[in-house]
N, C-alpha and C positions, 0 to 999 in steps of 0.2 A: 500566481494565485489560482490559476485554473486547476492545477493538479490538487492543490490543497482543498479547494471546494469539491472537487470530484471525489477525493478520498473521504471527505466528511460524509458523503452520501453512502459510503460502504460500511459505516460503523455497524457493528453487530452482524456482519456478513463473514462467511468463511473465506479466508484468503491463504495463499501460499506465498511466502516471501523467500526469494532466492537472494542470498547474500553474496558479496564479492569474493568470499573465500569458499564458495561452492556449497555452502550449507543451505538446505531447503527446509523451511519451518512452516508448518501448516497450523493455523489457529483462527480464532475469532477476533476480528479487529475491534478493539475497544475504544481507541482514540488515536488521533493524528494531530500534529501541531504544524505551525507554519514552516518549520524546518523539515517537514515530512518524516519526523520521528514517529514510530509506530509503537503502540502497546497492544500486545496479543494475549488472549486468555486461552486456556485449554489447548496448549500447544503440543505438537508431536513433530518429531524430526523424520524426514523422508528416509534417511539412511541411519537408523538408530544403531546398527552394528558398528558403523564407523565412528559415531559420536555417542557413546554410551552415557556420557556425563549429562546429556540433555534429557535422559529418560525421567529424571526426578524433577525437572523443571516444569511448572504448569503455567506460569505467567512470565511474560518477557517484555522488556523494553528494547527496541531496536533503533539505533541511531540512523537517521536518514541517509547519512553519507556512506553507510556500509551496504545499502540496498542496491542490488543489481536489477532485479525484476520483482514485480508484484503480480502474481497470477490470481485471477478471480473467475468466478462463474460468469459465463456470457449472459445469463439471464438477469444478473444483478446490475448490468450496465444499461443505462438509459441512453441510447445512442443519439436520439433527437435532442435531448437536453444537453449532451456533451457537444454536439455540433453547433447548437445555438450559442452556447457559452464560448466556444472557440471563435465563432464569427464576431461576437461582441468584443472579445478581447483583442482580436486582430484589428477591428475598426478603431478601438481606443488607441492602440499602439500606432496605427497609421495617422491618426489625428495629432498625436503628441510628437511625432517625428517630423511634422511639417514645419 
């Protein structure tokens, strides 16, 4: 749930999604669900000469299981909020494992 909550804070931010088949897609994150499926608007492909069929696509749904990395602007990440959420989740897991 930590990553789902984190990605919800990135909605309407510019992200680059690297897929497992080495395609990099840059766009505006419009939504994310509990399976970490992503919806992007105004997309562009990093290597359009290799993937010309993506030039005409403007909106995209990406299945979460195909994502390798999500690159984002460092300014859009609230590190203190992320650290606090990580601590809370670790404490909850430690309590449930006892």
